[in-house]
N, C-alpha and C positions, 0 to 999 in steps of 0.2 A: 504494500500500500504506500502511495506517495502522500506524505502528510500535507505538503503544500502543492496544490495543483491548480491548473486553470480549468474550471468546470466546463463540461460540454453544454451546448445550448439547452438540452432537455434537463440538465441538472442545475440550471442557472439559479443562483441565490438571489438575483435581483440587485446585487451590488454593482453600482455604477462604475466601479474601478476594475471590474474583471474583464479580461480579454476573452471574447468568445471565439473559439476556433471550431471549424467544421469537423464533425466526427466522420465525414464521408471521404476524406482523402486517403486513397490507397497508395501509401508511400512505396510499396514494393513495385507497383506497376506504373505509377505516374511520377515521372521524374521532374515534371514541370507543370505548373498550373497557370492559367491565364491570369493576368492582372485583375480582370473583372471578377473572376471567381475569388481570387485572393482578397480583394477589397470587400467582398460580400461576407467574409468571415470576420471582419473587423468591427469591433464595437466602437461607437463614437464616444470618445471621452469628453467629460466636462473639461474645459480649458483650465489649466492650473498655472498660476504664476509662481515662480520660484521665490522671488523676493518682493515682487510688486503686485498690487491688487489688479493692475491693468494687464489683462492677458491678451495675447495675440493668438491667432489660430496656429496650432502646432503643425509641424510637418509630419507626414507619415512615411515610413521607410519600408520598402519591399526588400526582404532579406532572405538570402539562402542560408538556412540555419546552420547546416554542417560546415559549409565553407567559411562562413563568417566566424563561427566559433573556433575553427582551426586557425584562422588568421589571427584572431585575438590572442590565442594561447601562444602561438609561435612568435608573435611580434611583441606582445605586451607582458606575458607572464614570465618574466626573466628569472624568477626564483623557483619556478616549477611547482607551485603549490595549488594550481588550479583556481587561483583567485587573482583579481587585479587590485593591488593595494599600493599605498604610497611607497612601499619598499621596492616595487618593481621599477626598473630603469628604462623601460621602453619609451618610444616617442610619445605615447599617450594620445594617439589620434588614429581613428579609423574612419574611412570615407564610405558613406552609404548612399545609395540611390533612392530617390523618392518614389513612392507608389504612384502618385499622380502623373509622373512623367515616365512611368514604366521603367524606372531605374536610370533614365537618361540624366536628369539633374542630380548632381552630387553635392553632398554637404558633409563636413567633418563633424565627427563625434569626438569631443576632446575631454581630457581630464580623467583622473582616477574614478571619480564618482559615476560619471556617465558611462564609462567603459565597463565598470563592474556591474552596473545596472543592466547594460546590454548583455553581458555574459550571463547574468541571472535569468533574464527573459528568454534567452536562447536555450538555456538548460530546461526551462519549464516547457518550451515548445517541443524540445526533444522528448520530454516525458510522454507527450501525446503523439510522438512519431511524426511531427510535422516537418516536411521538407522545406517549405517556405512559410514565412509569416510576415504580416504587416504590423509594424510597431509604431505607435504614436510617439512623437518626440517628447510629449508631456510625461510619458512613462519613464523616459531615460533621464530627464532632468527634474523629475518630480521632487517637490520640497521634501527633504529627508525626514522631517518630522512627520509629515503626512504619510510618507512611504512606510516608515518603521511602524507607526501606529496602526496603519492598515494591515501590514503583514502580521503583527501580533494579533490583532482582532480577528482576522479572517483565516489565518493560516497557522501561526505558531501554536495557539491553544489546541487546535485540532491535531497538530503534530505531536503534542505532548499528552494527549488524552489516551487512556488505557481502560480496558475492562478485563475482568477475570471471568471468562466464560468460554464456551466452545469457539466463539469467533475471535476472542482477544487473547487466548492463552498463549498462542505461539509467540506473539510480540512481548507479552509481559513476562513470560517464563525466562526470557533471555536475561542473564545476569552477568554483566561484564566484570563484576567483582568476584565472581566465583573462581577461586584458584585451586579448588579441590580436584582430585582425580576423577570424581564422579560429577560429570557435567550434564547428565540427563535431566530434562525438565521435571520438576517435582512440585507438587502442591500439598500443603498441610491444611487439613480441615479441623476446626475446633471440635472439642469433645461435645457430643450432644447434637451436633448439626448433621443428623443422619440423612436428611433430604439432600443437603448440599453434597455430602459424601457420595451418595448414590448418583447424583448428577455428574460429578466429575469422574466417577468410575465408568459411567456410560460414555462420557466423552473420550476417555482413554481407549475404550473398545471400538468406538465408532471412528476414531481418528488414530489408527495404529502408527501412522507415520510420525506422530508427535512423540511416541515412546514415553508418554506421561506416567510418572510414578505418583500415585495418589496415596497419601498417608493421613491417618487421623491422630490428632494430638491427644495426650492423656488429660484427664480432668485436672490434675495437679501439675502445672508446668514449673518445675524446679530449675534452679541454675545448673544443677548437675545434668538434668535432662537436656537443657538447651546446649550445653557443651557436648553432649553425646551425639547430637545430630549436626554438629558443625562440619563434619565430613560429608554430610548429605544435605546441603543447603537447598532451600526451596522457597517458593512464593507462599505467603499466607493468605488464605481465602478472606475475602471481604464481603460486604453486604450484597444481597441479590434480591431481585424483584420477580414477580410472576408476570408472564406475558404469553400471548399466543404466537406460535411459530407460523411459517408460511402455509402449513397444512391445517391450521386451526387447532393444533394441540397445545395444551398448557405446558409450559416449561419455565425454566429459570433464566434470568439474564443478569449479568453483573452490573452493579451500579458503577458508572464511570467515574474516573478521577484523573487528576493531572499529575504527572511526574516532573521532577526538576529538569531532566534532560541529561544527555551524555551517558556517563557510566551510572547515573542514578536513575534506574529504570524501575522504580517502585514508588509507592505513596509515602512521602515523608511527613513528619509531624509539623514543625513550624513552617517549613516551605509551603505546605498546603494552605496555611492561614494566609500568607502573603499572596499566594497565587489566587486565592479566593477573592481578595480585594480587587485584583486586576480583572478577574472574571466578572465581578459585579459591575465594575465600571463599563465593561464591554457588553453588558446585557446577557451574560451567560449564567442566569440565575439557577437553572436546573443543574448545571454542572457543579456550581458552588454548593448547592443544597445536597447533592450527592456526596460531596466530600465530607460534609457534616455527618451524613448518614453513615459513611464508612468509619469515621472517628467513633461514633456511637457504637458501632459494631465491634470495633477494637476494644473499647472499654468493657463492653458486655462479655466478650469472649476471650480476650487476652489480658484483661485486667488493667489496661492502661492505653493511652494513645501511644503507639509505638514510634520509636526512632524511625522505622520504616517497616513495611510489611514483608520482610524476609525472616526466615527462621532464626538467623543469628542475631536478630534484634529483639527477640522475645523478652529479654530481661531489661530492656533499655527504653526509656521514654524520651521526650524532648520538651522544649519550653511550651508551657500551656497557654493556648490562645482560644480554646473552644468556646467560651461564653461569648466573647466579642464576635466570633465568627458566626455562631448560631443566631445571635440577635441581628446582625447585619443581614443575614439571609431571611430571617423571619420578617423583618421590617419591609421586605420587598415581595413577599408572597401575596398572591391575589386576595384582595379584600373580600371578594365574594366567597372565599373558602375559609371563613373565620373559624368554624368549628374544627375542620381538618388541620388548619394551621396551628391552632392552640394545642391539639393533640400531638402534633409533631414537635412543638416547642416543649411540651411536657416530657416527652421521651428524651430529647436532647438535654434538658435541664437535669433530669434524673441522672443521666450519664455523667454530666459535669460535676454534680454533687458527689457521685461515687468516686470519680477520679480525684477530686479535691480531698475527700476523707481518707481513702485507702492508699493513695499514692503520696500526696504532698503533706498530709497531716498525720502520717504514720512513720515510724522509724523503719529504715535508717535515714530517710530523707528529711524527717522533721527533727529539729534540735530542741528538746524540751527546755533547755536552760535559757536560750535566747528567745525562744518562741518563733524563730525563723526557720525557713526551709532551705534545702540545698539539693544539688544533684548527686545521685548515688545509685549506680547500677549494680545489681547483685550478681553479675555474671562471674564466670570462672575462666581463667586462662587468658590468652591473647585474643583481642578482637580479630576474627577471621576475615573480615571484609577488607583489610588493608593490603597494600602491595606486599609481595613475598619478602622483600628485604627491609620493610619499614622499621622493624624492631631489631635489626641486626646489631646496631650500635649499643643497644641496651643489653642484649643477650651475650655479646662477645666476651666480656670479662668473666662471666659465669661459665661459659663454655670452655674458655681457655684454662680456667682453674680446674676444670674436670678433665681437661685433655681430650675433649671431643669437639665435633664440628658444631657450628651454630644451628644447623638444621636438625642434627641429632638431639641437641640439648632442647630445642624448641619443642620437638615431638615428645620427648620424655616429660617435659614440664607440663605441657597441655594434657598429657595422659595421666598426670598425677604420680608418675614414677619418680619424679624429683620434687622436693619441697624447698622453696626458697622464700622466706618471709619478706625479704626486701623486694623481690619481684612481685609478690602478691600485693604489696602496698603500692608499688608502681602502677600495676595494671588496675587496681581499684581506682586510683586517681585518673588514669588514662580513660577508663570507661565513663567516669563522671564528666570529663571534658567533652567526650563525644555526646553524652546525653544533653549537655548544655547547648549543643549546636555550635559552640565556639571552638571547634577542633581544628587547629590548636592555637594556643596563645600562652605567652609567659605569664600572663595574668593568673592562669589557673594551673601552671606547670607544677606537677607533683604535689598538688594540694587541693585539687578540685573537689574531692569528696568532703572536705572540711569547710568549704567556703559557702556561706549563705550569701549568694550574689544579690546585688541590688536589683538586677533585672528580673530574676526569678520571683523575688518577693513582691516586686511591683506588679508582676503578672497575677500573682495570687491575690493581691489586694483588689485588682480589677475583677477577678473571679468573685470575690466576696461582695463587692458592690453590685456587680451584674446580677448575681443570684438574688440578692436582697431586693433590688428594684424589680426584677422579673416576677418574683413571688408577690410583691406588693401590687404591681400593675396589672398582672394577668390572672392571678390565682387567688384573689380575695384575701391575700396575706396569710394563706394557709396552704402548704404544699406537702403532700405525703409521699414518702419514698420507702423502699425497703430499708432496714437497719444496715448501716455501713459502719464497720469498725474503724476507729482512728485513735490517736493519742488521747482525745478528749474523753472517750468512753472505755479506754483500755482496762480500767479497774473493774469493770463489770464482769462478773462471772458469766460463762456461756449460758447458764440456765436463767440468768437475770436479763439477758438481752432481749428486747422486744422484737417482734417481727417487722414492725414499721416504725418510722419516725415522722413526726409532723414538723415541718420547718416554717418558721416565721421570719419576716423580714428583719425584725429587731435584732434577732440573734446573729444574723449575717452582717448587719450594719455594725454590730458590736465587734465581731471578728475583724472587720475591716479597720475599725478604730484602733483596736489593739495592735494589729499588724503595722498600721501607719505609725503608731507610737514607737514601736520597736525598730522600725526602719529608721526613724529619726534618731533614736537613741544609739543604735549600733552602727549606722551607715552615714549619717550626715556629718560633714565637717564644715563648721561655720566659718572658720578662718579661710579655708580654700574654696568655699562656695560651691560645693558639689557633693554628691553621694559616692561612697566607696563600698566595696564588699566587706563582709565581716567573717573573720576566721573563727569558727566555733571551737577549734582545738586549742589555738593559742589565745583565744579570747581577746583578740585585738582587731581594730578596724584597719583595713588595708590602706595602701598608698598608691596602688596602680590607678592611673588616671584613664578611665574608660568612658567611651561615648554612651555606654549603657546608663550613665547617670540620668539621661533624658527619658528613660523608661518611666521614671516617676511622674513626669509630665504627661506622658501618654496615658498612664493609669489614673492620673488625677490625684495621686497621693501627696505630691509636693504642695506646700503652701504657696500662696502668692509671693511671699517674701523670698522663699527658697527658689522659686522659678525665676524671679528677677535677678537673683544673685547668680544663678547658673548661667543666665544669658550674658551677664557681664563678665563672669570669671571663667566659666567652663567652655562656653561656645568658642571663644577665640583660640582655645587650645586644640580644638578639633576641626575647625572650619578651614579646609584647604582649597586650593584652586578647583579641584574636581569633586568636591563634596565633603562629607564628614568622614574623618579617618577613625579607625576603630579605637585607637589609643594613642598616647603621645610617644614621641621618640624617647623622651626622658624615661618614661616608665618601662618601655620595652628594653632599654639598655643597649649595650654595645654588641654589634653583630660580628662574629668571627667564624672561621671554618668549623670550629667545634661548637659554636653557638649560632646556628643559622636562623634566618628569618622564619617567623611563624605567620600563617596566613590571616589570622585574626588580630594581628598587631599592626603598628605603624610600619609601612605607609599605605596599608590596604583599606579600602572602603567597601562596604557590603550593602546590598539593597535593603535588608530588614532594618538595619540601623537608620538608614535614611528615612524610610517610611514612618517608623515609630517616632522619630524626632520631628518630622513635619507635622504629624498629627498632634504630638505633644505641644509643639510651639503654637499651633493654631488654637488649641484648647485654651491656652492662656493669653491669646490675643496678640502674639508676636508675629504678625503677618509679614512684616518686612523681612524678618529673619527666615520665616518659612519660605517665602518666594526666592530669597537669595540663595539659601542652601539647596533648595529644590532645583533652581536653575543650574547651579554648579554641577549637580549630579546628572541632570538630563543633558547638559552640554558634554560631559564626559562620554555618555552613552552615544549621543548623536555624532560626536567627532569620530569616535571609533567606528561607528556604523558607516560613515562616509568614507573614511580613509582605508578601511579594511574589509571591503566587499560585503558589507552588511552584517558583520559579526556582532553578536550580542552575547557576551561571556558571563561567566558565573560571578566574577569579581573584578575590581580594578585597583591598580596602584593610583590613588587619587592625588598623590604628591608629585610623582613623575609623569602622570597622565598617560598610562599605558595599560593595556590588558595583557601584555607579554611579561609575565611575572616569573621571577626566579624564586620559587618557594615550593615547599612540599605540596604534593598533589597537583601542581601545575594549575591549569585553568580549564574549565569545562565550557563547552559551547563554541570552541574555536576550530574544531576539527571537522571541516566539511569541504566538499568540492562544489565549485560553481555557485551554489545558492544556499543560504541558510534556510532551514526548514523548521526549526524549533525555537531558536534563541535559547534562553535559560529561564526557567519558571519565574523565580521571584524578581529577576531583572526585567522580564517582560512586564510584570505587575507594577514595578516601581515606575516604569515609563508611563504606563497608562494612568496610574494614580497621580503621578507627578504633573502630568499635563493639566490636570484639573486645578492646579494651584497657579498656573501661569495666566496672566491676562493676555490680551490680544497682542500687545506690543512685545511682551517677553517671548511669546510664541514665535513672532516674526523674527526676533533676534536669534532665537534658537534655530529656526529654519535657515538663517544665514550663517549658522555655526559661529556666532560671535563670541569671542572669549569673555568669560565672566567679568574680568577686571576692566574690560572696556564697556560692558553693559552697565556695571555699577560704578559710579563716578570715580571713586578713589579706591586704591588698593587697601587703604586703611579700614575698609569695611570689615575686614576679618581681624581687627585688632581691638584690644580692650580700651585703647585710648579714644576710639571713636566708634562705639558699638552701635550707634543709631544713625550712621551716616545716611544721607539721602541718596536714593537711587535716581539715575537719569530717566528711569522708566516710571511713568506716572502709575501709581498703584490705585486700584479701585477700593471702595470702602470695605471694611472688614466684613467678610462673609464666611459662612461655615460650609465646608464641603459636605457632600453626602456621606463621606466615610467617617466623619468624626463621631457621630452618635446616632443610634437608630431613632428615626422620627417618632416611633411608637412610644419611646421613653421620654422624648422631648415634649410630648403632649401633656405629661403630668403637670 
């Protein structure tokens, strides 16, 4: 399946930007088509101006697809990567004949951006076996903001969408991270899901070419069990719905979801939240709703929202965003289905309460002394999803001491034949870092399982507020769930535990008040004007300066005074040319051969940090800072998109303004030929969400790929000496975007 394709006429989506090509061209027999025929296959585009509102009628070019593609590659692709980028040193000009003159009149297509767009359009034409194609000049010099946003909305999301059923198994079963000897596709079904188990057994019999191995999980999924199946990794089943097949028979169908992309070909925890924000902006409500449903399924059957739905992630969760995600979806459900919508919300709310109680308010993740929570995965051994040599530098001293190879020592350690407490402690923290989503960073190096991070506790404060307001607004201030064990009720004997619990908004508001109080007590530094993490073992507040301080503004736990102080003291530390950096260079420390860069440290910037910060700034009314930091990030994405053949990567170096990073794991989303088909999940979302913060003039500046320091009057905009400098761009009145808070709760 080609994720990004040009629809045939009978499959037309009605999108005015699609090129309609005839399905009737027989490319094997017909080597040439008449210009009249060719022109009939062309959709008339709306004229698009690149930098000016005044548009002229664009030219249309009649192109021999194969010959032109060959010429571009031979002449322009000087580094042989099947892309046209600023690194290529060709003449950067191709001459094309116009369709109106039957190719007689010639015009030059110049520059990296137009040539890379031409290469992309020819690749799409090849997907449909086209010998000739007519391309509109407007498609080749399309405003890059419009082009990227269009590609994300109409193509990238589809390229990243997966289902776990008979139709989707072949694609989702592929696991680029599987380095075990057993690479056969495998699916694990939760205990008690007998209907789903039978469904997948039937699929394996009906599609023997898949060689699908169907396994059912035990009722009690222990860390030891998870370790025992690391040599037989597989996809974990998610939610399914009933539907009628083409023969009118009732069967099951997988609930679709979005994967991050590249080697991450499964549904991830916090990635899915940010992807859902982009989906909602793009009107993909059902897909976003399905991702909530899949999270609910994971909590019901696997006990937690998983790091991702692969077997080796069964003991590991990720940053919790479910309540905000479910409310944003709920707020957009059809008003006419009020009863059904409320039933759906009740199921999601029950799952969120269960996750809160059994995962985040239970040991080992809950620290009873501070009253704060931390990341802590109960796994055993080395994380199996990493590259084969990832831990060699850690294992080598122990292997050398035993006089055996690293591979042999690793095997014996994972099998429990060797016991090494120091390694046990190392991997305890390593798994906690991965659970945090910030893998890896010196902020959490060899201490993650002890750290009550400010970001995690801000997210849990948001859970408490969301749950309280939802119970109050939609369930008459009384919401009943099954009894869920937690630290709060751990003293109850099993026979004294009730079957159900009735929740009131007051108790959840009180939980939020207590957590806010503890975040302030253990994490706020008045002198430095920002929040830090808290070490529950050393009982000290940390010193690592992290952009996650702004999570408190996203969650609403920061006071007005704290927010103002962060904008004056913290923002200048993190605001770089290309967006917000993960942490400061000072906190990261000196980089050497033995102490390499970590991807969640300086100088790297990530989409989730940008989105959380924008929403947080907006909540407190800092619209100038919101637009300025947003523009910086979108400029970085747009510049890379223009200069590097449409690339949309996983992360950026926002200091040196590049996606070509020298860091562990490299970068995802950059390995493609001719045309990008997926982008990267949360990067796609950050672009679509970010565009909502730009006024018309800022968007025009972005389309012109204008450097941020030229857009905003002075370079001092990013300094504490002038934190409120005036932009040359006239800003509209303070308005609230649709992503800040569900309208349904705003009605209160």
